[in-house]
C-alpha positions as CSV (number, residue, x, y, z in Angstrom):
1,M,113.0,94.4,120.7
2,N,109.8,92.4,120.8
3,A,109.9,88.6,121.1
4,P,109.6,86.6,117.8
5,L,106.0,86.2,116.7
6,L,104.6,83.2,114.9
7,I,101.1,83.3,113.4
8,K,100.0,79.9,112.3
9,N,96.9,78.4,110.7
10,A,96.1,81.6,108.7
11,R,94.9,82.0,105.2
12,I,97.7,84.1,103.9
13,I,97.3,86.3,100.8
14,D,100.3,88.2,99.5
15,P,99.6,89.5,96.0
16,A,103.3,90.6,95.7
17,S,104.5,87.0,95.7
18,D,101.2,85.5,94.3
19,F,100.8,83.6,97.6
20,D,97.4,82.4,98.7
21,E,97.7,79.4,101.0
22,L,96.9,78.2,104.5
23,G,100.2,78.7,106.3
24,N,102.2,80.5,108.9
25,L,104.1,83.7,109.2
26,L,107.2,84.4,111.4
27,V,108.1,87.9,112.6
28,E,111.5,88.8,114.1
29,N,112.9,92.2,114.9
30,G,110.0,94.0,113.2
31,K,110.5,92.2,109.9
32,I,108.9,89.3,108.1
33,S,111.3,86.4,108.7
34,S,109.6,83.6,106.9
35,L,106.3,82.9,105.0
36,N,105.4,79.2,104.6
37,K,102.4,77.2,103.5
38,G,101.2,74.1,105.3
39,A,101.6,73.2,109.0
40,D,103.5,75.0,111.6
41,T,107.3,74.8,110.8
42,G,108.4,75.6,114.4
43,A,109.0,78.8,116.3
44,P,112.2,80.2,117.8
45,E,112.6,79.9,121.5
46,G,110.6,82.4,123.5
47,A,108.3,83.2,120.5
48,Q,104.7,84.3,120.9
49,I,102.5,81.9,119.0
50,I,99.1,82.9,117.7
51,D,96.6,80.5,116.1
52,A,94.7,82.5,113.4
53,K,92.1,79.7,113.2
54,G,91.9,80.0,109.4
55,M,91.3,83.8,109.4
56,L,92.8,86.0,106.7
57,L,96.3,87.4,107.1
58,A,97.3,90.0,104.5
59,P,99.7,92.9,104.1
60,G,98.6,96.1,105.8
61,L,96.4,98.3,103.6
62,V,98.0,101.2,101.8
63,D,95.5,104.1,101.4
64,L,96.5,106.6,98.8
65,R,93.9,109.3,99.7
66,V,93.5,110.4,103.3
67,F,92.7,113.9,104.5
68,T,93.5,115.0,108.0
69,G,92.9,118.2,110.0
70,E,96.5,118.7,111.2
71,P,97.9,121.2,111.0
72,G,95.1,123.9,111.0
73,H,91.9,121.9,111.6
74,E,92.8,119.6,114.5
75,Y,89.2,119.6,115.7
76,R,88.3,117.6,112.6
77,E,91.1,115.1,112.8
78,T,94.7,114.9,114.1
79,L,97.5,112.7,112.8
80,N,97.1,110.7,116.0
81,S,93.3,110.1,115.6
82,A,93.6,109.4,111.9
83,A,96.3,106.8,112.6
84,K,94.1,105.1,115.2
85,S,91.2,105.0,112.8
86,A,93.5,103.6,110.1
87,A,94.8,100.9,112.4
88,A,91.2,99.8,113.2
89,G,90.6,99.5,109.5
90,G,93.8,97.5,108.8
91,V,95.5,100.4,107.1
92,T,99.2,100.5,108.1
93,S,100.3,103.2,105.7
94,F,98.4,106.2,104.2
95,V,99.2,109.2,102.1
96,C,98.3,112.4,103.8
97,M,96.8,114.9,101.3
98,P,98.3,118.4,101.2
99,D,95.0,120.2,102.0
100,T,96.2,121.4,105.4
101,L,96.6,124.9,106.9
102,P,99.2,125.8,105.8
103,A,99.2,123.6,102.8
104,I,102.0,121.0,102.4
105,D,103.8,123.1,99.9
106,D,107.0,123.7,101.7
107,G,109.8,121.5,103.1
108,A,109.2,122.7,106.6
109,V,105.6,121.5,106.5
110,V,106.6,118.1,105.1
111,D,109.1,117.9,108.0
112,F,106.4,118.8,110.5
113,I,104.1,116.1,109.2
114,I,106.8,113.4,109.3
115,S,108.0,114.5,112.8
116,R,104.5,114.7,114.3
117,A,103.6,111.3,112.7
118,K,106.7,109.7,114.2
119,A,105.9,111.1,117.6
120,S,102.1,110.5,117.8
121,A,101.0,108.1,115.1
122,C,100.8,104.3,115.3
123,V,100.9,103.7,111.5
124,N,103.0,105.0,108.7
125,I,101.9,108.5,107.5
126,L,103.3,109.5,104.1
127,P,103.0,113.2,103.2
128,A,101.9,114.2,99.7
129,A,103.2,117.6,98.6
130,A,101.1,120.2,96.8
131,I,101.6,120.6,93.1
132,S,101.0,124.3,93.2
133,K,101.9,126.9,95.9
134,G,99.0,127.3,98.3
135,L,97.0,124.9,96.2
136,L,96.0,127.9,94.2
137,G,96.9,126.5,90.7
138,N,99.1,129.4,89.7
139,E,102.7,128.4,90.3
140,I,104.3,125.0,90.9
141,T,106.1,124.2,94.2
142,E,109.8,123.4,94.7
143,F,109.6,119.7,93.7
144,G,113.2,118.9,94.4
145,L,113.2,120.4,97.9
146,L,109.8,118.7,98.8
147,K,111.2,115.3,97.7
148,E,114.3,115.9,99.7
149,A,112.2,116.7,102.8
150,G,110.4,113.4,102.5
151,A,107.2,113.9,100.3
152,V,106.3,110.6,98.5
153,C,104.2,112.1,95.7
154,F,102.7,115.3,94.4
155,S,98.9,116.0,94.5
156,E,96.6,118.9,94.5
157,G,94.3,117.2,97.0
158,R,90.7,118.1,96.6
159,K,91.5,120.6,93.9
160,S,92.3,120.0,90.2
161,I,94.8,122.0,88.1
162,Q,92.9,123.8,85.4
163,S,95.8,125.1,83.4
164,S,97.2,122.6,80.9
165,A,100.4,124.6,80.6
166,L,101.0,124.5,84.4
167,L,100.2,120.8,84.5
168,R,102.6,120.0,81.7
169,T,105.3,121.9,83.6
170,A,104.5,119.9,86.8
171,F,104.6,116.6,84.9
172,T,108.0,117.5,83.4
173,Y,109.5,118.3,86.8
174,A,107.9,115.3,88.5
175,K,109.4,113.1,85.8
176,N,112.9,114.7,86.3
177,F,112.7,113.9,90.0
178,E,111.1,110.4,89.5
179,M,108.1,111.3,91.6
180,P,104.5,110.2,91.0
181,I,101.7,112.7,90.4
182,M,98.3,111.9,91.8
183,H,95.7,114.2,90.3
184,H,92.0,114.8,91.2
185,L,90.0,115.1,88.0
186,C,87.5,118.0,87.8
187,D,86.8,120.6,85.1
188,D,85.7,123.4,87.5
189,G,83.8,125.2,84.7
190,L,81.7,122.1,83.9
191,K,81.1,121.3,87.5
192,G,79.9,124.8,88.3
193,K,77.5,124.6,91.3
194,G,76.8,120.9,90.8
195,V,76.5,118.8,94.0
196,M,75.4,115.3,92.8
197,N,75.4,113.0,89.8
198,K,73.6,114.3,86.7
199,G,70.5,112.4,86.1
200,L,66.8,112.0,86.8
201,F,67.3,111.7,90.5
202,A,69.1,115.0,90.7
203,T,66.3,116.6,88.7
204,T,63.8,115.1,91.1
205,L,65.6,116.5,94.1
206,G,66.1,119.9,92.4
207,L,69.8,119.8,92.9
208,G,72.6,121.0,90.6
209,S,74.3,118.1,88.8
210,I,77.8,117.0,87.9
211,S,78.1,115.3,84.5
212,S,80.6,112.6,83.7
213,E,82.3,115.0,81.2
214,T,83.5,117.0,84.3
215,E,85.8,114.0,84.9
216,T,86.5,112.5,81.4
217,I,87.7,115.7,79.8
218,P,90.5,116.5,82.3
219,L,91.3,112.7,82.3
220,S,91.9,112.7,78.6
221,R,94.0,115.8,78.8
222,D,96.1,114.4,81.7
223,L,96.8,111.2,79.9
224,I,97.9,113.0,76.8
225,L,100.3,115.1,78.8
226,A,101.5,112.0,80.8
227,K,102.5,110.3,77.6
228,A,104.2,113.4,76.3
229,T,106.3,113.8,79.5
230,G,106.7,110.2,80.6
231,V,105.6,111.0,84.2
232,N,104.3,108.3,86.5
233,Y,100.7,109.5,86.6
234,H,97.9,108.3,88.8
235,A,94.3,109.4,88.2
236,A,93.4,109.9,91.9
237,Q,89.8,108.7,91.6
238,I,87.4,107.9,88.8
239,S,83.7,107.4,88.9
240,C,82.2,106.7,85.5
241,P,82.3,104.2,82.6
242,G,83.8,106.8,80.2
243,S,86.9,107.1,82.4
244,V,87.3,103.3,82.5
245,Q,87.2,103.2,78.7
246,I,89.7,106.0,78.3
247,L,92.1,104.5,80.8
248,A,91.9,101.0,79.1
249,G,92.8,102.6,75.8
250,H,95.7,104.6,77.1
251,K,97.1,101.8,79.2
252,Q,97.9,99.8,76.0
253,E,100.3,102.5,75.0
254,N,101.6,103.9,78.4
255,P,102.7,101.6,81.2
256,N,103.3,104.6,83.5
257,I,99.7,105.4,84.2
258,S,97.3,104.1,86.8
259,A,94.0,105.0,88.4
260,G,92.2,104.7,91.7
261,V,88.6,104.5,92.8
262,S,86.9,105.3,96.1
263,I,85.3,102.5,98.0
264,N,82.3,104.7,98.2
265,N,81.9,104.7,94.4
266,L,82.4,100.9,94.3
267,T,79.8,100.1,96.9
268,L,77.2,103.0,96.9
269,N,75.2,104.8,94.3
270,E,73.3,108.0,93.8
271,L,70.1,106.6,95.4
272,D,71.9,106.5,98.7
273,V,71.6,110.3,98.8
274,G,67.9,109.6,99.6
275,Q,66.2,112.7,101.0
276,Y,69.2,115.1,100.9
277,R,71.5,113.0,103.2
278,T,74.7,115.1,103.2
279,F,77.0,112.3,104.4
280,F,76.6,111.0,100.9
281,K,77.7,114.3,99.3
282,L,81.0,113.3,97.8
283,D,83.5,114.4,95.2
284,P,83.4,112.7,92.7
285,P,79.6,112.2,93.3
286,L,78.0,108.8,93.8
287,R,76.7,107.9,90.3
288,S,74.2,105.5,88.9
289,E,74.1,101.7,89.6
290,D,75.2,101.1,86.0
291,D,78.2,103.3,86.6
292,R,79.0,101.5,89.8
293,M,79.0,98.1,88.0
294,A,81.2,99.6,85.3
295,L,83.7,100.6,87.9
296,I,83.7,97.0,89.3
297,A,84.3,95.7,85.8
298,G,87.2,98.1,85.4
299,L,88.7,96.9,88.7
300,N,88.4,93.3,87.5
301,S,89.9,94.1,84.1
302,G,92.9,96.0,85.5
303,A,91.8,99.4,84.1
304,I,91.5,100.5,87.7
305,D,94.5,99.7,89.9
306,T,93.8,100.8,93.5
307,I,91.0,101.3,96.0
308,H,91.1,104.0,98.7
309,S,89.0,105.3,101.5
310,G,88.8,108.9,100.5
311,H,88.8,109.6,104.3
312,D,87.7,113.2,104.6
313,P,86.6,114.3,108.1
314,Q,84.2,117.2,108.2
315,D,82.6,118.7,111.3
316,V,78.9,119.0,112.1
317,E,78.8,122.7,111.2
318,V,79.6,122.1,107.5
319,K,77.7,118.9,107.1
320,R,74.4,119.5,108.9
321,R,73.3,122.0,106.3
322,P,71.0,122.0,103.3
323,F,72.5,119.5,100.7
324,A,73.6,122.2,98.3
325,E,75.4,124.1,101.0
326,A,77.0,121.2,102.8
327,A,80.7,120.3,102.4
328,F,81.8,117.4,100.3
329,G,83.4,114.4,101.9
330,A,83.0,111.4,104.3
331,I,85.3,109.5,106.6
332,G,86.2,106.0,105.6
333,L,89.4,104.5,107.1
334,E,87.6,102.3,109.6
335,T,85.1,101.0,107.1
336,L,87.4,100.5,104.1
337,F,87.9,96.8,104.6
338,G,84.4,96.0,105.7
339,A,82.9,97.8,102.7
340,A,85.4,96.1,100.3
341,M,84.3,92.7,101.6
342,R,80.8,93.5,100.3
343,L,82.2,93.1,96.8
344,V,83.7,89.7,97.7
345,H,80.6,88.4,99.4
346,S,78.4,89.5,96.5
347,G,80.6,87.6,94.1
348,D,81.5,90.8,92.1
349,V,85.3,90.7,92.9
350,E,87.7,88.0,94.1
351,L,89.3,88.5,97.4
352,K,92.8,88.4,96.0
353,T,91.9,91.2,93.5
354,I,90.6,93.3,96.4
355,I,93.7,92.7,98.5
356,K,96.0,93.6,95.6
357,A,94.2,96.9,95.0
358,L,94.4,97.8,98.6
359,T,98.1,96.8,99.3
360,Y,100.6,95.9,96.6
361,R,99.5,98.1,93.8
362,P,99.3,101.4,95.8
363,A,102.8,100.6,97.2
364,Q,104.1,99.9,93.7
365,I,102.7,103.3,92.5
366,L,104.4,105.1,95.4
367,G,107.6,103.1,95.0
368,I,107.7,102.3,98.7
369,S,108.5,99.1,100.6
370,A,105.0,98.2,101.8
371,G,102.1,96.1,100.8
372,T,104.0,92.8,100.9
373,L,104.7,89.9,103.2
374,K,108.0,88.9,101.4
375,P,110.7,87.9,103.9
376,G,112.8,90.9,104.9
377,S,110.0,93.4,104.5
378,N,108.5,95.4,107.4
379,A,106.0,93.3,109.4
380,D,103.0,95.5,108.5
381,F,99.9,93.2,108.3
382,F,96.5,92.5,109.7
383,I,94.4,89.5,110.6
384,A,90.7,89.6,109.7
385,D,87.6,87.5,110.0
386,I,86.0,88.0,106.5
387,D,82.6,86.7,107.7
388,Y,82.4,88.6,111.1
389,P,79.1,90.5,111.3
390,W,79.2,94.1,112.7
391,V,77.3,97.4,112.5
392,N,79.0,100.7,112.1
393,T,77.6,102.9,114.8
394,E,78.5,106.5,115.7
395,E,79.6,105.6,119.2
396,N,82.1,103.1,117.9
397,I,83.8,105.5,115.4
398,I,87.3,106.4,116.4
399,S,87.7,109.3,114.1
400,R,87.1,112.8,115.6
401,S,84.5,113.4,112.9
402,K,81.5,111.2,112.4
403,N,80.5,112.0,108.8
404,T,80.5,108.4,107.6
405,A,78.7,107.3,104.4
406,F,78.1,104.0,106.2
407,E,76.2,105.2,109.2
408,G,74.4,102.2,110.7
409,A,75.6,100.0,107.9
410,R,75.9,96.3,108.4
411,F,79.1,94.5,107.3
412,S,80.5,91.0,107.1
413,G,84.3,91.3,107.5
414,K,86.2,92.8,110.4
415,I,89.8,93.6,111.2
416,M,90.7,91.6,114.3
417,V,94.3,92.8,114.8
418,T,96.7,95.1,113.1
419,Y,100.5,95.1,113.3
420,V,103.0,97.7,112.3
421,A,106.7,96.8,112.3
422,G,105.8,93.7,114.3
423,S,104.0,95.7,117.0
424,K,100.3,95.4,117.7
425,V,98.6,98.7,117.1
426,F,95.0,97.6,117.1
427,E,93.0,94.7,118.5
428,H,89.2,94.3,118.2
429,K,87.5,94.0,121.5
430,E,84.1,92.4,121.9
431,T,81.5,94.8,123.4
432,A,78.6,93.7,125.5
């Protein structure tokens, strides 16, 4: 076992225990041993002592929406490379979406993901099982067997179930097995061949558009079915004011619903697409600045619960194409924290709110022991300098794919070191 570790003089934020103080953290045998405010309370004999010099110490981030390429598309991303990217971004646990080849729709594939992650990944990788077989939307998977194999939730990944009857059946089974459903919202008929937000800018660029109704109509349906079945339902990612309003109304009647938002939709808008920049082709699309501000208000009000990276690695062949033909998606694990700090430095969101949406709330939704610094919990945490200036350059990206929506972006806020079960899995190194 590693020697005890005492981190002193840190600004410690733990939303799970409503702790926000200058203090110290003691780690023993991979677990949080104590969390105290004020001066150093002493360390066990032989302990390693680190002076955080007032930097932020918080639970490791829990990312609910990460796509990898393994199995099937390892050239885009492996579990190993995704884990290294996650560690660099302060993410100590992430949910692996079922959009693999084969899809995660069978217990054997769940077992493969878990086994490979244990063998090659430096962070906790949690498999999400497919709602439907083959992600085809025709027949639900074996929920009981998938839970028994180790799946933490059910999701259709990039896809959205179009059949209300199938979705109701899925919700009923998920409720019976006490498993959360995380569903991407998209009415395929309304989306059609749309590729960006509906509005004047899309018209100017001559691109097919995606209206907010593409999202709000399936959201309304899902929330009605969620109330009828009692399932723990999570709207995977929302992007418009209408969704915020719908959620706020339903949350007054149903405590079992929650919603997430991509850091991209919180910090970027449709104008970032510029002259057909395909790294900004995302699903849901980047919307107007007014929509972005409405999402921030939703996060502050509690209508939105979680923030995720939406990490979706794509290779050059499917991204370096005309905008209408390019694949959707951008990587984001390494920039999640830095981008979130933009909201803090702008004064739009308090740091504690950001940390809660990135740690405790996603862990709560999954029902897992993570996202907290309470004594006895796993020592998964990071130390960050929230004012550290850095630039996201292609040569510094750890992910196998380089399709970042923050290419060349300047940030203030950097993960300095990340620990998983008390072991250091990432440390920032200064470059010349």
